[in-house]
N, C-alpha and C positions, 0 to 999 in steps of 0.2 A: 503494500499500500504505499502511496506517495505521501511525503510529509515534508514541509520545509524546515525542519528541525524546531519543531513548535508542540508545545504540549497538547496532548489529546487526553481522551479519557475512555474507560471501558466500564460497562456494567452489565449484569444478567437480570433476567425477570421472565418467568412464565415460559423457560425453555428456549429463550431467546439470548443470544449476546448482542449489545449495542456497543458500537465504537464510534466516537466522533473526532474527527481532526480537520485540520485545514488540507484538503486533498489537492496540494499542488506542490511541485518540487521546489519552484522558484519564489513563490509568495505566500503571505499569510492570508490567504483567500479560498474560495471555494469550499466554505464549511459544510461538511458532508457527515451524515450518519450512515454508518453501514449497519445492515441488520442480518444476522444469519442464525440458522438452527443447527448448523452442522460444524461448528468450531471454524468458521471462516473458509472452508473449503468452497463454498459458493456464497454470495450475499447480494444483497439489494442495496442501492444507494437512494438516500433521501437528502436532496440539496436543501440546506438550510439558509446560507447566506452568501454573498459574493465577497465581502470583506469580513475578515476576521482575526482573531488571535489565538489567544488561549481559550480552552474551552472546557466545560465540564458537562456530565450527563448523569441522570439519575432515572430510575423506572420505578412506578408504583401505580397499582392498581389499574394497569393498562394503559397508562400515561408515560410518555417519555419527556422528560424535563431537561431543558439545555439551557446553559448559561453561558 
């Protein structure tokens, strides 16, 4: 997974793993959540924001919280 050497975050809930980071090699941007049920063998991406920096993620009661 691409990352511009910037902090990302990982959490687990209801059998899913969630990972958020800036999905770019060059800039702190393209903030993306990756969701997987098979330990990142396959995953889908959810675009969150074009510009970003450090990020954190939490999961509770079916909701993903992003900071």
